[in-house]
C-alpha positions, 0 to 999 in steps of 0.5 A: 735569303740574305740581302746585304747592302755592303761587305761588312753586312755580308760578313756579319750576316754570314758569321751569324749564319754560317752554311756550314753551321758553325756557330759565330762563336766557333768561327771567331775562335778560328779567326784568332778573336774574342766572340765580342771583340769579333761582333763588335767588329762585324757589326760596326760598333763605334771604335771597331772595324773588321780588317780586310785581312779577315776576309778569307779567314771568315769565309774559310771558317764559315765555308762560304764564298758569299762575300766573293759573289758579292763583291763580284756582283758590286763590280758587274761581274760573277763569282764562279768556283770551279767544281771537283767531279763526284766519282762517275761523272766528268768534270764537264757533265758535272758543270753541266748538270750544275748550270741545268740546276742553277737555271732551274732555280732561277726560272722557279724563283721568277715564276714564284715571284711573277705570279701575283703579276707584281715584281717588288724590288725585293723580288727583282734582287732575289731574281737577279741573284739566281740569275748571277748563279746560274750565269756563273754556273754555265761560265763555269761549264763553258770554262770547263770545256776549254781545259 
């Protein structure tokens, strides 16, 4: 579980551990940057900055929506992506199943982290993240019913 304090941390973590398994050097090249410059920008080395124009290229190259989830959370919202329905399931059925799965993940994290009777600050962060994912899945399901 990655806990980032600002968008630059999110991007840096994302490039170092891309969900699609691409190495940071590959992501740098796909973003049109040399590896060294790219990592200096992402780690906030003196004299280096990552520009907002890199947000979508990094997301595309890493296969992650984590920056949007982070930004939505910072604004008190939730990012949710409307999934494509797999063969044999309607979009509503897929969204309903995802909502149930995400809620199960939330309850599983809560049970695991509350089992000792003490919920730490770190535990609350993880539970809140899982809760946001569950809410996003439910909203996606409800949005799908609308149209």
